[in-house]
C-alpha positions, 0 to 999 in steps of 0.5 A: 077622933084624934084621941081614938085613932092614937089609942088604936094605933098605940094598941096595935104597935104595942108599948114600944121604946127604942134605945141606943147602947154604946160601949167603948174601950179606953184606947178607942178613937173619937166615936160617940161617948159610951152610955145609953141614949134615947134613939128617938131624941138622941139624948143621953139618958145614962152616962158613965166614965169607967167600968159599967152602967145598967138601966131597966125598962118595964112592961109599961115602957118606964126607963130606970137607971140602976147607976154607973159603977166604977169597978176599976177603982176597987171592990165597991163598984163591983159589989154595988153592980152585983147587988143591983143586977141580983135584985132584978126579976124577969119582969124588966129588960136590963141593958148594960154598957161599959167604958174605958176598962171593964175587966178589972175586978170582973171576978166570979160574983160579977160574972155570975150576976151578968150571966143571970141577966143573959150574959154568956161565959164565952163572951165574957171570957173573950173580953180584953183589957180596955175592951167594950162590951154591951148586954141586953137581956132579961134576968133568969130567962137565959142568954140575951143579946151581947156585943163585944169589941177589942180582939187585943188589950188597948185595942183602938177599935174597941167600940161597939153600939147596938140599937134595941127596941123594947115592946111591953118589957121585952127586947126585939132584934135591933136591925135598925129597919123595924117598921114599928120603931119608925112608927112609934118614934114618929107617933111619939113625936106628933103627940108631943107637938100636939101637946105643945100646940094645945098648951099654946092654944090654951094660953091664947084663949086665956088672953082672949077671955081676959080681953073680953072681960076688960072690954065688958068692964070698959063698956059698963063703966062708960054707961054708968058715967054717962047717964045720958047716952049721946051720939059718941057713946052710941057709936063707941058701943056700936063699934065694940059690939061689932068687934065682939061679934067678929071675935065670936065668929073668928073663935067659932071658925077656929073651933071648926078648923080645929075639928076638921084638923083632928078628923083629918089627923085621925084619917091619916093615923088610921092610914099609918095603922093600915100600913103598919100591917104590911108584911115584914116577915122573913121571906126565907123559911130556913134562916138558921139550919137547926134541922137541915139546910133545906131552902138552899141549892147549888154550890156546896152548903152543909149544916154544922154546929157553932160548937165545932172547933172549925167554926170561929168563935162567938157565932149568933146561933147554935147551928150555922151554914158552912158553904163555898161557891154560888148557893141559891135559894129553891123557892123563887118569889115574885118580884117586879122591876124596881122592887127593893128588898132587905137582906141580912146575915151574919158571917165569919171565916178563918181566912181573910182572902174570901168574899161573900155576897148576900142578896138576890138572883133575878129571873127573867119574867118570861121563863125565870132564866138568869137576868143578873144578881143583886148582892151586898158584898163583904170580906168576912173575918174570924169575928162574926159580922153582920152584913145588910143592905137593899138590893133593887130588882132590874128591868124585866124581872119576874122572880127573885131567889135568895143567893149567897156567893162565896169567892175563893172558898173551898172545902178546906176554906169555907165561909160560915153564915147564919141568921139569913133574913130576906124582907120586902123594903116596901113594909117600911116606906108607906108608914114613913111617908104617911107620918111625914105627911101628917107632921107637915099638915100639922105644922101648916095647921098650927101656923094658921092657928097662930095667925088666926089667934093673933088676929083675934087678939088684935081686934079685942085690943083695938075694941077696948 
């Protein structure tokens, strides 16, 4: 039951791994060390001191380090990195991080190799001395995901990190709240725990078998040595037989307990699979204004190309919203008191005295009239920044509408935003609860198993 449920779960979730990428400039403060980390265990799997480091993940989820390349010290590190990147095809996802000083020897050949793997000339041109840069891309398939920090040379804020899920060799957006990531990480932990428990069980059963063999040999030797069975011999044999019977009963009991535990595990993992099917889709139908600004009303909102001179550089999409005032979604969604929602958007502004809030307009359950607003607020700057968080519906809520509130904005001083995300928080919570419950149950079962095996061992030792 355990194996079949685990296989079914793995088939639904996909071959997923999660990685944490950290890049850091030489003048940055005491943040995490630059490199690539296993997001499940927290272990660093690829480190570097200066320049670039790169690794790949294939369709089977296998991580492969391409190495660290000190491009600062000379052309050898640069040429090695160019050769490693140029040899990759589009069957893998490549991850690139930097440390200390990445711009030295960043010539046309290295730029071309990085762009081939998903970098853009715009981002590479903005990279400053002792800045920080990271990339997740697929070779030959166009732009990937880039992150950069450091607006000036030797910027103490030149530090950036990114969490990415890779499913069947293809990257997903690293929101940090992905359901599949939670399931995959916890199931992998459970699989490791099961393997360790089975190994310990095998070792203890080997000890039991050895003790039984010793007991049998002792009884045979005693019977041979004493051709005439006397009362003492009979009593000893009876004692051994009784304890051997008790041992057999204990082992049978343990076997049944293990089978029952595996059945329960299968049921709980099936619950995880069912929870994973919860709807986690974006509830806002027009997150990027590729065609128009449909879905928004009120305030002032327009569609504008990110290539327009008025838009801050480095936008995460080709088209963005330009707005000011109170902007409300046109489609109300059903909501209930206490229900949580997740909101996310990228925002930027050419001034530093504006405020933007993203979230929900709560409607009264009887007529939809305004109850209150649930917003995640931020002060946008010229650097595009991700704003995200959770809001909870108050009492008497019946509906929720997407909301963007912009303070101090105007036609000449707007705020730009794009990639608007609205998801139900409850898509994550049942999965986490189910896996946590299973981990607790397995720990209790393993503790009980250890106690029973110790009892069997003590009984055999006494019998022999």
